N, C-alpha and C positions, 0 to 999 in steps of 0.2 A: 468186611472180610473180604468180598469180592472186590471192592473198589481199588485194590492193588492190581488187579488184573485187567483194569480199563486203560485206555489211552490217556496219557495226561492231556489236559486241556491247555497247560501252561505253556506258552511258546519259549523256546529255548534261545539264547544267545550262543551262536558259535563263531568261530574265525575260520574261514575256509581257505587253506593254502592252495595257491594256483602256482605251479612251477611255469616258468617261461624262459625262453633262451636268452642269453647273455647278449646284450644289445652290441657288444664290441666284437666278439668271435662267434656267436651263434652257439657257444658251448651249451650242453644240456646234460651235465654229470649226475648222477644220483649215487650216493647222497651228496647234498651241497653241505660243505661245512660252513655252519652259520647262514645258509642261505645266500651265499656269495659264490660268483665264479672264482674258480681256483686259479685263473690266472690273471683276471682282470679286477678282482674285488668288486665287481658289478652285483648289484642285488639281482637275484633271479628268482626269488620266491615272494609273491605278493600275497600279502593276508587281507582278505575281504570280510567285514563284519556282515553276518546274516542272521535274521531272525527266523527260525523254523518251528514248523509244528509237526507233531508225528502223524502218521497216516493210518487210520483206523483199519482193521482188519478187512472188515465189508467193503470199505472203499478200494483198498488194494486190490480184492478179489474183483469187483465190479470193474475196475479200470483193466485188469488182466482180461476179463472176458470180452470187454468192448476192443481190446487190441488183438482179437481172434477173428480172422475172416476165413470163409468157407469158399472152396472153388466147386466147380460143377462136378467134379469127380469125387466129392466127399471128403476132400484133404483140406488140412488147415495151413494157415500161415499166420505167424505171431507177429505184429508190428511193433518191434521193440522201440523205434523211433517215437510212436505214439503213446506208447506206455510212459517212457522216461519223461516225456514233454508234459504229459497230464500229471504225473506224480510231482514234478518239481513246480508246476504252476500253483498245485495244492499246497505243497510243503513250504514253499518260501514265501514267508510273511512280509518280510522286509529286506531289501538289499539296496547297494549303493546306485544300482541301474533303476531303481523304481519297481513297477510291477514286472512280474516274469511273466511274459506274453509269448505267444507262438513268434510274433515278429522278432521279438528280442532274441529268443532261442536260435532262430534261424541265421543270426549275424555272429554268434559267438565262435570263437576258434577252439582248436582242439585242446590247447592248455585248460581253458575254463570249463569246457565242455567234459573233460575227463574229471576234473575236480567236482563238478556238479553231480555227475553219474554216480560218484561214490555215496552220495546222500540218499539215493534212490533204493527202498527195498527191493528185494528179489520179486520178481513177479509169480514164480512157481517155487516149488520146493518149500519143505516146512520150516517153520520158524525154529530158531534153536531151542524154544520153550516146549515145543511137542515132544510129549511122550508116547513111546511105542505101547500099543495095546497088548495083552498076553494073546497069543495064537491059540493057547489051549483052553478057550473058554467052553465051560461045561454047559451042555444042553438039558434042560429038566424036562 
C-alpha cells in the first residue's frame, strides 16, 4: 500500500529540449514552428537524451539545508547555485557529456543551463501532493 508513496528507483529516459539561437541570424523566437528558425529554416531546438532519477524528499531537504548560510547578524542566505548543481549531479545518471560534475556545470551556456534547471525540484514550498491539515483540531 505505501509503496506507491516511495520515490521510483527506476531511472527514466527523457529527451531534454534545448533552445538555441539560429546560427544564421541569431533569432530566438518562441514558439518555434517545428524547431526551426522562421527565416532560415535552421534547426534551433536540440534534443539531448538523458537518463535521470527522482530525488528523494529527504535528500532534497538535506541539500536545501546545506545551501543555507548564516551571517553574523543571524540572517540567512540561500545559495541557489549550490542547490541546483547538487541536484543535477544526483539526478542525471547518463548524459551525452558524460558525468555531470562541477567543472562541466561551470562551462555550460544559458540555453543548456535553463533547460537543465527545469529538471530540478523546488527547494522550498510544498510539493503538489501535500494536503492541508484541518485548523480546527479538537483538543481532548
